C-alpha positions in Angstrom: 37.6 -30.3 14.8 35.3 -28.1 12.6 33.2 -25.3 14.1 30.0 -27.2 13.3 31.2 -30.3 15.1 32.2 -28.2 18.1 28.8 -26.6 18.2 27.0 -29.9 17.8 29.0 -31.4 20.6 27.9 -28.5 22.9 24.3 -29.0 21.7 24.4 -32.8 22.6 26.6 -32.8 25.6 25.7 -29.4 27.2 22.2 -28.4 26.1 20.4 -31.7 25.8 22.9 -33.7 28.0 22.0 -36.9 26.2 22.7 -40.0 28.1 23.3 -43.7 27.2 20.1 -45.5 26.5 17.9 -42.4 25.8 15.9 -42.2 22.6 16.8 -39.2 20.5 14.6 -38.0 17.5 16.1 -35.6 14.9 13.4 -34.0 12.7 15.1 -32.4 9.7 14.7 -31.5 6.1 17.2 -31.9 3.3 18.8 -28.4 3.8 19.7 -29.3 7.4 21.2 -32.7 6.8 24.7 -31.5 7.5 23.7 -30.2 10.9 21.7 -33.4 11.6 24.7 -35.6 10.8 26.9 -33.6 13.2 24.3 -33.9 15.9 23.8 -37.6 15.3 27.5 -38.2 15.5 27.7 -36.9 19.1 24.4 -38.5 20.0 25.8 -41.8 18.9 28.9 -41.2 21.0 26.7 -40.4 24.0 25.1 -43.8 23.6 21.7 -42.6 22.7 19.5 -44.5 20.3 19.1 -41.9 17.5 16.4 -41.8 14.7 16.5 -39.2 12.0 13.2 -38.2 10.5 13.6 -36.6 7.0 10.7 -34.3 6.1 10.4 -34.2 2.3 9.3 -31.1 0.6 6.5 -32.9 -1.2 4.8 -33.4 2.2 4.9 -29.8 3.2 3.2 -27.8 4.6 2.5 -30.4 7.3 -0.2 -29.4 9.7 -0.4 -32.5 11.8 1.5 -35.7 12.6 1.0 -39.1 11.0 0.3 -42.0 13.3 3.9 -43.4 12.7 5.4 -40.0 13.5 3.3 -39.8 16.8 4.9 -43.1 17.9 8.4 -41.8 17.3 7.7 -38.5 19.0 5.9 -39.9 21.9 8.6 -42.5 22.5 11.5 -40.0 22.4 13.5 -39.0 25.5 14.7 -35.9 23.6 13.8 -34.3 20.3 15.5 -31.8 18.0 13.3 -30.0 15.5 15.1 -28.2 12.6 12.5 -27.5 9.9 12.2 -23.9 8.6 9.5 -21.9 10.0 6.3 -21.8 7.9 3.0 -20.1 9.0 0.8 -23.0 7.9 2.9 -25.4 10.1 2.2 -23.7 13.4 -0.2 -26.5 14.6 2.4 -29.1 13.8 5.1 -27.2 15.8 2.6 -26.8 18.6 2.2 -30.5 18.6 5.9 -31.0 18.7 6.4 -28.7 21.7 3.5 -30.1 23.7 4.4 -33.8 23.0 8.1 -33.2 23.4 7.6 -31.6 26.9 5.1 -34.2 28.0 7.3 -37.2 27.1 10.8 -35.9 27.5 12.4 -32.6 26.4 12.5 -30.7 23.1 15.0 -28.4 21.4 13.4 -26.2 18.7 15.7 -24.9 16.0 13.5 -23.8 13.2 15.5 -22.5 10.2 18.9 -23.4 11.8 22.0 -22.8 9.6 25.6 -24.1 9.7 26.7 -20.4 10.3 24.2 -20.0 13.2 25.5 -23.2 14.7 29.1 -22.1 14.6 28.5 -18.5 15.6 25.7 -18.8 18.2 25.7 -22.3 19.6 29.4 -22.7 20.2 29.4 -20.2 23.0 30.0 -19.6 26.7 26.8 -20.8 28.3 27.7 -19.8 31.8 28.1 -16.1 30.7 24.7 -16.3 28.8 23.0 -17.7 32.0 24.4 -15.0 34.3 23.2 -12.3 31.9 19.8 -13.6 31.9 19.7 -13.9 35.6 20.7 -10.3 36.1 18.0 -9.1 33.7 15.3 -11.3 35.3 16.2 -10.0 38.8 15.8 -6.4 37.5 12.4 -7.0 35.9 10.9 -9.6 38.1 7.3 -8.8 39.4 7.4 -5.3 37.8 4.1 -3.6 37.7 5.2 -1.0 35.2 7.2 -1.9 32.2 7.5 0.5 29.2 9.0 -0.3 25.8 9.5 2.6 23.3 11.5 3.4 20.2 12.1 6.2 17.8 9.9 4.5 15.2 6.8 5.0 17.3 6.6 1.9 19.6 4.9 2.8 22.9 3.6 -0.2 24.9 3.1 -0.4 28.6 2.2 -3.5 30.7 2.7 -5.3 33.9 4.5 -8.7 34.6 3.7 -8.8 38.2 3.2 -12.3 39.4 4.3 -13.9 36.2 7.0 -16.5 36.0 10.1 -15.9 33.9 12.1 -18.3 31.8 15.8 -18.0 31.1 16.6 -19.5 27.7 20.2 -20.2 28.7 20.8 -23.4 26.6 19.9 -25.9 29.4 17.4 -28.4 27.9 18.7 -31.3 29.9 15.7 -32.4 32.0 12.4 -33.9 31.3 9.7 -31.3 30.7 12.1 -28.7 29.3 11.5 -26.8 26.1 14.3 -24.5 24.7 15.9 -23.0 21.6 19.3 -23.4 20.1 20.7 -20.9 19.5 19.7 -19.9 23.0 19.6 -16.3 24.4 16.5 -14.7 25.7 14.5 -14.2 28.8 10.8 -14.3 28.5 7.4 -14.3 30.2 3.8 -13.5 29.4 2.6 -9.9 30.2 -0.5 -9.5 32.3 -3.0 -9.6 29.6 -5.4 -6.9 30.7 -2.5 -4.5 31.4 -1.1 -4.7 27.8 -2.1 -1.6 25.9 -0.3 0.4 23.2 1.5 0.2 19.9 4.5 -1.7 18.6 6.4 -1.0 15.3 7.8 -4.3 14.2 10.7 -5.0 11.9 10.1 -8.8 11.6 7.3 -11.2 12.3 7.6 -14.9 12.1 10.5 -14.8 9.6 8.8 -12.2 7.4 10.8 -9.0 6.9 9.0 -5.7 6.6 7.7 -2.7 8.6 4.5 -3.5 10.4 2.2 -1.9 13.1 0.4 -3.7 15.8 -2.0 -2.1 18.2 -3.3 -3.7 21.4 -6.0 -2.9 24.0 -6.1 -4.8 27.2 -4.0 -7.7 25.8 -5.9 -8.0 22.5 -4.7 -7.1 19.1 -7.3 -4.5 17.8 -5.6 -3.1 14.7 -2.6 -3.9 12.5 -0.9 -3.1 9.2 2.0 -4.5 7.1 2.4 -7.4 4.8 3.8 -9.8 7.4 1.2 -9.3 10.0 -1.5 -9.5 7.5 -0.3 -12.9 6.3 -0.3 -14.0 9.9 -3.8 -12.7 10.6 -5.1 -14.5 7.4 -3.7 -17.7 8.8 -5.3 -17.0 12.3 -8.7 -16.3 10.7 -11.5 -16.1 13.3 -9.6 -17.8 16.1 -9.7 -15.2 18.9 -6.9 -17.0 20.8 -4.5 -16.0 18.1 -5.0 -12.3 18.9 -4.1 -12.4 22.5 -0.7 -11.3 23.8 1.2 -14.4 24.9 4.9 -13.5 25.3 7.4 -10.8 26.1 11.1 -11.6 25.5 14.4 -9.8 25.7 17.4 -10.9 23.6 20.6 -11.8 25.4 22.9 -13.5 22.9 25.8 -11.1 22.1 26.5 -12.8 18.7 22.9 -12.7 17.4 22.0 -10.2 14.6 18.7 -8.8 13.3 18.1 -10.9 10.2 15.2 -12.6 8.4 15.4 -15.7 10.7 13.4 -15.0 13.9 15.2 -17.8 15.7 18.3 -15.6 15.6 16.8 -12.1 15.4 14.8 -12.5 18.7 18.1 -13.3 20.6 19.9 -10.0 19.4 21.0 -7.4 22.0 18.9 -4.2 21.9 15.8 -6.0 20.7 12.6 -7.3 22.4 9.9 -9.4 20.9 6.2 -9.9 21.6 4.1 -13.0 20.5 0.4 -13.2 19.9 -1.1 -16.6 20.7 -0.1 -19.3 23.1 1.6 -18.3 26.3 3.4 -21.6 27.0 1.7 -21.8 30.3 3.2 -18.5 31.5 -0.1 -16.6 31.0 -3.8 -17.3 30.7 -4.0 -17.7 26.9 -3.9 -21.2 25.2 -3.8 -21.3 21.4 -2.5 -23.5 18.6 -1.0 -20.2 17.2 2.2 -18.4 18.4 3.9 -15.7 16.3 6.8 -13.7 17.4 7.2 -9.9 16.4 10.5 -8.2 16.7 10.9 -4.6 17.9 14.5 -3.2 17.6 16.4 -0.2 18.7 14.3 0.0 21.8 14.4 1.7 25.2 13.1 -0.5 28.1 12.2 1.0 31.3 11.1 -0.7 34.5 9.5 1.9 36.8 11.9 4.9 36.7 15.0 2.7 35.8 16.2 1.9 32.3 17.5 -1.5 31.5 18.1 -0.8 27.8 18.4 2.7 26.2 18.4 3.2 22.4 19.2 -0.4 21.8 22.1 -0.6 24.3 22.1 -2.4 27.7 22.6 0.0 30.6 21.9 -2.5 33.4 25.0 -3.2 35.5 
């Protein structure tokens, strides 16, 4: 069996755990058809009723669903979304997540490639889950979290009272939302505690150095081509400037690359998102943009969990 088919089997049988009689919606573009076909093969074997929705390039960017698409999405037990990430399509992706969770479960895979499937989806999910659990236990309810790196990042915040999520590849139950490839733990920082500067190497699939400065949870200054493009899209919407997520990468095979879906899972990296907090914080927004910070040191109180990009937690 090919590596792609093995990975697709894990995605369908392990991650989504599709069952006979369920309605499965695959949202793909032409570039991802090979992956879609592999997923559909295993979905058919599982006995799920599978529908593939091909998004043509002539309809993009898509900012909202059509009436017909709403019917498909709202009637699905499980959804897999594979379109590449585009800034203008954030509202559409937001609709997909919200509707997918309300009506079933959703696996978000923006910009997925065959290589990523073979290298990052066909993995040991028990090991991934245990790594995430250990990290969450070490940082849960911390009132003092500090992230720094040699590039100039210095951001301090609290996660006290905030719920954590372990993106461990389990998207098997109604109401679940996860990524493939999986491999991060994440929460929303306490907004008013979030003050400092982060130096980013990637934001929402845009390479390039950038600077983001925060005061009490709000983005107050920024520089860099990627973040400027994001802010142009946000415009006057203040909800897009509020801190919404803090995540730590836990997938050992992930690399820093132009695709945020993979990069944010890499060891030695953290990511922060402005915009929607996915219900983990106080901010609700149609925006959500991840920003990667690499080669970091992460300290909780007086204990380091990551030092110069290397895990030191036992």
